[in-house]
Steps between C-alpha positions, in 0.01 A plus 500: 500500500184683426259670734326293764126475437311710755275212594811302601684804641220576750411140581160513340528165325244311705248785490551530120467132462175492692360779284613313184342172630176686559486579125574875506652655187854621501389864512257428792783322692723800452222737606414292808870478604537878466176553704597248773850650546471879465807537736720343236562805276687284244168313431322814368602413137459120533347390171333206340821437306700490830258232626546309176878514527463362848282215368746434212795485743313249710429286189870521400609397847269197481639407167861535614432281804340243283796503253746467790316187610567355151148545368435631153237763527494540121385140468218562759405823326486330157267234632276767649523707179407209272205412719373864477543509129305171460225647716483815286505294177199292635316823583580637150370171339183508710452871406548431137244216512256715695544784258424274203184371669375843595561644159344198327194548730486867432529436125223240505265725699582804271456721797750794510459553867594130572801530263619817658464346852692193383775708346525717814518193725780346289683836482486530883624145546784559250603823680525305831700226332733764357549651838576149643760444233665838571509420872654166429767645278580772758530237777728294282719793431522599861577146616763424236651846547546423873670172424716661230616781753578255772718296257670808373580612848647157576705511180636854593595374842689212359682729255587739786630210700714381210639841448580528871661154500705587187675781695701232675593319179806564283478762224453230226221314695339832576472596139363151413222542751428841362489367143267216604263740666498723186445192287202401715344840490675652795663845550 
């Protein structure tokens, strides 16, 4: 088992959650917790990454609970992801149409200043759209990675359980269990 997150170790979850809910950045949350608890020497090196790991562990715990209740978080995620992609596609379509209109207008007017202004406006909008796409991809990667790791952990637990169970089996059966695990990608 790995190290216990300092936020959990010192019972600071509710305080950290309040700071997170108030919209503070990970770095600001770490700084605030360090300042609020100078008596906890172990917090002197609390970082934004430590806060992020705490947030990630909460998200994984929620996913695990959801999966244990028989829900398919991947299904829910895919619905949300498809909706977000559709929204971004609509924005891209609107931006494309707007860019065409602005450039056509600038071309008709023959004014370089108007043309440059139109191009800058389109460029700025494209930059924001690109940032939105990157954020969406990062979100998708993070969510699916959590689901993958939860499933991997369950699979490893099942393999461990099978190996433990195989110890009480006869030699021939034990080797068959071992062969099956190897065949299915086990150890």
